C-alpha positions, 0 to 999 in steps of 0.5 A: 500500500502506498504510504500517504503523505499527510497534507494540511492547510495550516502553514504559518508555523515557525522553523528554527535550526538547532545543532545535532549531536552524536551519541557521545554528545559531540556535534555532528559535522560535515567537514568543518560545518556542524549539521543542523536540524530544522525543527518546528517550534510548535511541535518540535518535529525535525523536518530536515537537516542542513548546515548553517549556510542553509538559511531558513525561510519561513512560509509566512514570510514568503507568503507576505512578500509574494502576495505584496508583489502580486498586488504590485504587479496587477495580480491582486485579484487572486484566490489562494489555497495553502498546503503543507505536506510531510509534517510541514517539510514542504509548502505549496501556495496555490494561486488562481487568477480569474482575470488571467484567462485564455481560450483553448477553444471557443468557449473553453477558457483556462485561467492562470494558476501559480503554485509557490513552493518552499521546503525545510528538507532541502527538496526545493528552494523557493520557486513558482510552477505554472498551471492552469484551471479549466473554468468549465469544470474547475479542474486544475492542470499542470504545464510542461515548463521549467519552474521559475525561480523566485530567489537565487538561493534559499534566503529570507531577503526576498527582493520584490523587484526580483519576484516581479520579474519572475511573475512576468516570466510566469505570464509568458510561460502561461501563454505558451502552455495554452498553445501546448493544450491547443495542440493536445486538443487538435490531436483526435483519438478514438474512444478505444485509443484513449482506453489503450493509452490508459492501459499502457500507462498502467503497464508502465506504472505511470498509473496504478491499476485502480486509478486507471480504472477510475479515469476509464470510467470518466473517459467512457462516460458519454456525458463527460466530454459534452459537459461544456455543451460546445459540441458533440463528444470530442475524443482527443488527447486534451480531453483524456488528460481532463478525465485524469484531472477530473479524477484527481480533483475529486479524490482524497489523496494528498496534494503532492501525490495528485500533482505528481500523477497529473504531471506524469500523465501530461508529460506522456500525452505531450510526448505522444502528441509530438512523437508518432512512435510514442503515440503508436506505443501508447495505443498498441493493443495490450496482449491478454495475460497468459493464464498461469496454473498452480501445480500442487504436488500431493505427497503421501 
């Protein structure tokens, strides 16, 4: 069974560095630098280790300065949700902008979504990732673009001008991401091919079998792809990805897990759209598993 990473919306706790000691009571060292534990002050949980050169940047400080920068750059009309995972070792601030929208197709608008990242286990610095929110069904979608750095190193000295530059970079990446989704929408597939793609991704362990089955139920639903009432059922790679995000949006799994599956699914679909060989591989017929017979030897 997959171990769940606890997710919470309570993000404004304080983290401090404390030195770590070995069994003999001596400081743990890496070269000439003492090893520090990064501890929450509210519950004393150690979220990770680092040296003194790694400066702690608390979530509340980041959120305050980033939201100030958003307002300063004309993006004050946002909705936001905050998540922490792994006992608070990782932070995600999800920002949706109702006034930053583009059309994937006529009547099918997506809004810009920015996800702010921070960590206390050195898994990431402070960065943005680009996403999209499909307006017709409120499904959150990822984008295949490189994360945008908010700070050049893990430091509490956040420069609002520098954050503003990163926001401008995000807006450009949002526009290019919409073009990518337009390409997926233009790539027609049959209903059967959609099912084969899900089967092959399950074989490749991109999707768990249970998740494949849940997405397949959405994909096979005749009412699903006509929910926006734009046209009759339209089978394409974009809507296959939408079936995935619809399942992930309404499931109870953790934020990190859903985000990872969404990114992995999109990466494979984009490759299928741009690479004929990859498309053929993902739509290949799945051979039936050979039946195995258990032989029981009876002994006197």
